[in-house]
C-alpha positions, 0 to 999 in steps of 0.5 A: 570764923568756922571754915567749912571743908568737904572731902570727896571720898565716895569713889571706888578708886579701882585703879589703885587696886586696894580693897578699902576706899582709896582715902584709907590707904596707909602712907609711909608715916603710918597715917592714911591719905585722909588722915594726913588731910585731916591733920592738914585741915586742923593745922590750918583752920583749927579744931573748929573747922567743920569737916564733911566727908562725902562717902559711898563705896564701903562707907562704913570703913571711913565712918569708923576711921573718922567718927568725929566729922560729918558725912554726906552719902552719895548713894550713886557713887558707882554711877556718878562722878565728883560733880554729883558728890560735890553737889550733895555736899554743897546742898548740905552745907551751911551758909558761907563758903566751902573749901573742898578737896579730892579724898586721894590727894597727899599735899603739903600742909602749907597749901592750906595755909596759903589758901587761907588768904583767899578764903579770908577775902572770900575769893573763889579759887582753884589750887594749881601746879604750873610745873607740870602739864600732863595729858591725864590731868585737869589743866587750866588757862587764864583770862587777861585779868588772871582768872581761870578761863578754861578748866578740864582734861581737854584744855589745849595750851594749859598753863598747869594742872589743878591739884584738887584743892578748891574754894567756892565763896559764899557769893558764888556757891549757889551759882556753882551748885546750879551748874553741878545739878545740870552737868552729866553724872559722869562729869568731874566737878571742874565741869560745873566750875567751867560752865559757871565761868562761861555762863555767869562770869564767875571769877575763879583765881588760880592759887599757885602751889607749884613749890609745894608737893601735892600728889593725886594717888591713882596708881602705885607709882603715885603712892611711892612718890607721895611717900617720899614727902610725908 
């Protein structure tokens, strides 16, 4: 089975203060952030994984670095957020579910190995870390049945944080795409998931990877922390 994987890498990443797109930031082991992601994807799903990268800011550098994958262009990268990048990727995807991740996350390869079980069940999910609940991160709560109930940076009483690795099943993809089309340009893709849960009772499972490392690189201190793991 070919697994479709999307990496969202269109943003400018200005907070890190680098001239190149943030996913090309070099880690302590010599790989870029996206290079580490590519290695993790191939390790979990093999060479047949169909990888698509959503590009925008200085896209030529990413295309040159990874010429063997597919690309989707978010021409409004400077005025839209991840909801519209994911929208474009889902529109361009083939039949079947889609695994996606933010292009600035450095994570343990085991995170995707663990995700495979839910993908094989065709269960939509959000990977989460229950050991941290920061005000600046996307937080979540669950229903009595254990599915995601609320998912945003403004969640009160969050049980943990979303780490930026997610899956939408074949059956749920059209519903999520409809909501991504409707949300505001500046919304994160989590808003589309939240509306699909609220309005269409979409069942999104939290996949706990709290025992594994996953670091979203926004600032220099995040990069220093990520370099302790790779």
